[in-house]
TILUM-857226 format. One record per residue (C-alpha): x, y, z. Coordinates in steps of 0.25 Angstrom, whole numbers, plus 5000, padded with zeros to 4 digits. Each point is the difference from the previous one (the first is absolute). Layout:
// residues N
- c1|c2|c3
- X|Y|Z
...
This chain:
// residues 420
- c1|c2|c3
- 5236|4755|4986
- 5011|5011|5000
- 4990|5012|5001
- 4999|5013|4994
- 5007|5014|5003
- 4992|5011|4994
- 5010|5012|5001
- 4996|5014|4999
- 4985|5000|5000
- 4990|5010|5006
- 4990|4992|5007
- 4986|5007|5001
- 4999|5008|5013
- 5013|4997|5005
- 5008|5012|4996
- 5013|5000|4991
- 5008|4990|4993
- 5003|4987|5007
- 5002|4985|4998
- 4991|4988|5002
- 5005|4987|5003
- 4991|4988|4997
- 5002|4986|5005
- 4991|4988|5002
- 4988|5007|4993
- 5001|5012|5010
- 5006|5014|5001
- 5011|4997|5011
- 5007|5014|5000
- 4997|5014|4996
- 5011|5010|5000
- 5012|5007|4993
- 5012|4993|4996
- 4996|4985|5003
- 5010|4989|4998
- 4995|4991|4988
- 5007|4987|5005
- 4996|4990|4989
- 4987|5007|4997
- 4997|5004|4985
- 5002|5015|4999
- 4990|5009|4992
- 5004|5014|4999
- 4987|5008|5000
- 5006|5014|4998
- 4991|5008|5009
- 4987|4994|4994
- 4987|5000|5008
- 4997|4987|5007
- 4985|4996|5003
- 4995|4988|5007
- 4993|4990|4991
- 4987|5005|4994
- 4987|4993|5005
- 4989|4998|4991
- 4988|5001|5010
- 4988|4997|4990
- 5000|4993|4986
- 4993|4988|4993
- 5010|4991|4995
- 4990|4989|4996
- 4993|5009|4990
- 5012|5006|4993
- 5003|4999|4985
- 5013|5006|5001
- 5010|4996|4990
- 4990|4994|4991
- 4993|5005|4987
- 4992|5013|5001
- 4986|4998|5004
- 4991|5012|4998
- 4991|5004|5012
- 4987|4993|4999
- 4992|5004|5013
- 4990|5011|5002
- 5003|5011|5010
- 4993|4995|5012
- 5006|4991|5011
- 4989|4990|4997
- 5004|5000|4985
- 5015|4997|5003
- 4996|4989|5009
- 4991|4993|4990
- 5010|5002|4988
- 5011|4994|5008
- 4991|4988|5004
- 4997|4997|4986
- 5013|5002|4994
- 5010|4994|5010
- 4998|4986|4994
- 5001|5005|4986
- 5014|5007|5003
- 5005|4988|5009
- 5001|5008|5013
- 5006|4999|5009
- 5012|4998|4991
- 5014|4996|5007
- 5008|5006|4988
- 4993|5014|5002
- 5001|4999|5015
- 5015|4997|4999
- 5002|5011|4990
- 4994|5010|5009
- 5008|4996|5012
- 5013|5000|4992
- 4997|5014|4996
- 4996|5004|5014
- 5013|4994|5006
- 5009|5007|4990
- 4993|5013|5003
- 5003|4999|5015
- 4988|4993|5006
- 5004|4990|5010
- 4986|4997|5006
- 4987|4999|4994
- 4986|4999|5006
- 4990|4994|4989
- 4985|4999|5001
- 4997|4986|4994
- 4985|4997|4996
- 4993|4988|5006
- 4988|4996|4992
- 4987|4992|5004
- 4988|4998|4991
- 5006|5003|4986
- 5012|4995|4993
- 5012|4999|5009
- 4992|4995|5012
- 4987|4992|5004
- 4993|4996|5012
- 4999|4985|5002
- 4985|5000|5003
- 4990|5011|5004
- 5002|5003|5015
- 4989|5001|5010
- 4995|5014|5004
- 5010|5006|5009
- 5011|4989|4998
- 5014|5001|4995
- 5000|4994|4986
- 5009|4988|4997
- 5010|5003|4990
- 5006|4990|4990
- 5015|4998|5003
- 5008|5010|4991
- 4989|5007|4993
- 5000|5015|4999
- 5015|5000|5005
- 5007|4999|4987
- 5005|5014|5001
- 5006|4998|5014
- 5007|4988|4996
- 5006|5006|4987
- 5005|5013|5007
- 5006|4991|5011
- 5007|4991|4991
- 5005|5011|4991
- 5005|5008|5012
- 5007|4988|5005
- 5008|4999|4987
- 5005|5015|5002
- 5003|4998|5015
- 5013|5008|5003
- 4996|5011|4990
- 4987|5004|5005
- 4991|4997|5012
- 4985|4998|4997
- 4988|4999|5010
- 4986|4998|4996
- 4987|5005|5005
- 4988|4991|4997
- 4991|5010|4993
- 4984|4997|4998
- 4999|5009|4987
- 4985|4997|4998
- 4997|5001|5015
- 4998|4990|5011
- 4985|5000|5004
- 4995|5002|4986
- 5009|4989|4995
- 4997|4987|5008
- 5012|4992|5003
- 5010|5011|5000
- 5001|5000|5015
- 5005|4986|5000
- 5009|5002|4988
- 5007|5012|5008
- 5002|4990|5012
- 5006|4990|4990
- 5009|5010|4994
- 5006|5003|5014
- 5003|4986|5002
- 5008|5001|4987
- 5008|5010|5006
- 4995|5014|4996
- 5004|5011|5010
- 4987|5008|5001
- 4986|4999|4997
- 4993|5011|4992
- 4986|5006|4998
- 4993|5009|4991
- 4989|5011|5001
- 4993|4993|5012
- 4988|5009|4998
- 5000|5004|4985
- 5003|4986|4995
- 4996|4990|5011
- 4988|5009|5005
- 5003|4996|5015
- 5013|5007|5005
- 4998|4993|5014
- 4999|4986|4995
- 5011|5002|4990
- 5010|5005|5010
- 4996|4989|5010
- 5005|4990|4989
- 5013|5008|4997
- 5004|5003|5015
- 4995|4986|5004
- 5010|4994|4991
- 5011|5009|5004
- 4998|4997|5014
- 4999|4985|4999
- 5012|4999|4991
- 5009|5011|5004
- 5001|5007|4986
- 5000|5014|4997
- 4988|5007|4993
- 5000|5009|4988
- 4986|5005|4995
- 4997|5007|4987
- 4991|5012|5003
- 4995|5007|4987
- 4986|5004|5006
- 4999|5015|4999
- 4995|5011|5009
- 4993|4998|5013
- 4998|4985|4997
- 5015|4999|5000
- 5002|5008|5012
- 4991|4992|5008
- 5007|4987|4995
- 5014|5006|5004
- 4994|5003|5014
- 4995|4986|5001
- 5014|4995|4996
- 5006|5009|5011
- 4991|4994|5010
- 5002|4986|4997
- 5015|5001|4999
- 5000|5006|5014
- 4990|4990|5006
- 5009|4988|4994
- 5013|5006|5005
- 5006|5000|4985
- 5007|5013|5001
- 5011|5000|4989
- 4994|4988|4993
- 4988|5006|4992
- 5001|5008|4987
- 4989|5007|4992
- 5004|5001|4985
- 4995|5012|4991
- 4991|5006|5011
- 4994|5010|4990
- 4990|5005|5010
- 5011|5005|5008
- 5005|5009|4988
- 4986|5005|4998
- 4997|5004|5014
- 4999|5014|5006
- 5012|5005|5008
- 4993|4997|5014
- 4997|4986|4996
- 5014|4997|4995
- 5005|5005|5013
- 4991|4991|5008
- 5003|4988|4991
- 5015|5003|5001
- 5000|5000|5015
- 4992|4987|5000
- 5009|4993|4990
- 5012|5004|5008
- 4995|4996|5013
- 4995|4986|4995
- 5013|4998|4992
- 4993|4998|4986
- 5009|5002|4988
- 4994|5008|4987
- 5006|4995|4987
- 4998|5008|4987
- 5003|4998|4986
- 4997|5014|4995
- 4995|4995|4987
- 4991|5007|4989
- 4991|5011|5006
- 4996|4991|5012
- 5001|5008|5014
- 5013|5000|5007
- 5000|4999|5015
- 5006|5013|5006
- 5014|4994|5002
- 5006|5012|5007
- 4989|5002|5010
- 5000|4985|5003
- 5015|4999|5003
- 4999|5013|5008
- 4990|4992|5009
- 5009|4988|5001
- 4992|4991|4990
- 5009|4990|4992
- 4999|5002|4985
- 5004|4990|4989
- 4999|5000|4985
- 5000|4991|4989
- 4997|4999|4985
- 4986|4993|5001
- 4998|4994|4986
- 5012|4998|4991
- 4997|4997|4985
- 4988|4992|5002
- 4985|5000|4997
- 4997|5011|5010
- 5011|5009|4995
- 5009|5001|4988
- 5010|5008|5008
- 5011|4997|5010
- 5015|4999|5000
- 5004|4992|5012
- 5009|5011|5004
- 4997|5005|5014
- 5007|5013|4998
- 4991|5003|4989
- 4988|4997|5009
- 5005|5009|5011
- 5001|5011|4990
- 4986|4998|4996
- 4996|5001|5015
- 5008|5012|5002
- 4994|5007|4987
- 4986|4996|5004
- 5002|5006|5014
- 5005|5013|4994
- 5013|4998|5007
- 5011|5010|4996
- 5009|5002|5012
- 5011|4989|5002
- 4995|4996|5014
- 4986|4998|4994
- 5005|4992|4988
- 5008|4991|5010
- 4987|4996|5006
- 4997|4993|4987
- 5013|4993|5001
- 4997|4996|5014
- 4987|4993|4995
- 5008|4991|4991
- 5010|4997|5010
- 4998|5001|5015
- 4985|5001|4999
- 4999|4988|4992
- 5010|4992|5009
- 4991|5004|5012
- 4987|4995|4993
- 5007|4987|4997
- 5006|4999|5014
- 5015|4999|4995
- 5008|4999|5012
- 5013|5008|5001
- 4997|5007|4986
- 5009|5012|4997
- 5015|5004|4999
- 5005|4998|5014
- 5010|4990|5005
- 4993|4987|5002
- 4989|5003|4989
- 4998|4990|4989
- 5009|5004|4988
- 4989|5004|4990
- 5006|5012|4993
- 4998|5009|4988
- 5011|5009|4995
- 4996|5012|4990
- 5008|5012|4995
- 4991|5011|5006
- 5004|5012|5008
- 4988|4998|5010
- 4989|4991|5003
- 4990|5009|4993
- 5009|5001|4988
- 4999|4985|4999
- 4985|5000|5000
- 4999|5011|4990
- 5010|4995|4990
- 4999|4985|5003
- 5015|4997|4996
- 5005|4986|4996
- 5002|4991|5012
- 5015|4999|4999
- 5001|4989|5011
- 4989|4991|5006
- 5003|4991|5012
- 4991|4990|5006
- 5003|4993|5013
- 5015|5003|4997
- 5001|4995|4986
- 5001|5009|4988
- 4987|4999|4992
- 5002|5011|4989
- 5012|5008|4996
- 5003|5010|4989
- 5013|5004|4995
- 4998|5014|5005
- 5007|4997|5013
- 5013|5000|4992
- 4998|5015|4998
- 4998|5012|5009
- 4986|5004|5004
- 4994|5013|4994
- 5005|5013|5006
């Protein structure tokens, strides 16, 4: 392929205007006045260049995006939403490949180049079943293919969009592991189908046995070499205790950089001294904290965590599904919510939210070479904004989106000079 020459752009963090030459799916040269050769030239007119946005936490298999409006039907509690979804999935034909595809197309056009999605695996109710009751203490035998429909639908839909957006899945035990017999075996089957990470959920609050829950999750990760991403909604001292257990297990297993805790509401609720202690432990163990900053749920102290060296990522969580009628698929919109919920006003603080949907997400997913340097994968987003903070606050149109060196989306605005 002849490649691309992006002329007169302002890559985030690299100073003034420069050119970026793209060839073979990578950024091969960065500098002013680069020769185009046979590359297609795109004049950026001084626009801001960001690395491809990274959605670090969503639920593609649940989405109703692009379909008819469905009024929210669940009660306010976590258990209400789990039950409501369990009952209505079959009625609404979830997971729906058309809805998953519609959302991924929207994400790609808005500059998202990588997605981590938590896909439900089910045992014991519609969507999955244990072949026969297991003996006490034994791992259940799972009927082939049961409970893994979501994994298969997301995998196959993502494959049809290869080249536009990259999707990795977390096998997610929405209704627990220990309280839902057969789920541990389903998680292992999901790994064999190619998921990139194994999930967990409220080891104490939902499964009532945090040690055994973490035994299953960390055991699967160690045996199969996959990453870990645990939902942790448990509040207060209980959630703090679970974070401490996760830190200890990560250190003991030598899984630094491969473990994520999503939501971590207790971290946002803790007193300053406890936050400081946990931040030090998370940084030392190499555990990522991912937040979605949704509704009025507690938001982890992003600025304090980053100052301590903790990696912070961000995602939408639910997008137009039975859990929430909200969500746009636009990660700059999500970054704005994170900055707003964190009371960030100064540019350098607002940039922390942008970092969470770019470099923070990339680190959580283990994306090698991510960024805007020579040799980095050519995943790029171009926007008409004066500064990165300006881009977060105003969420301008994505004038150009490049994935692996190929143009995914482009507006006619590039034929006009940028504002100001």
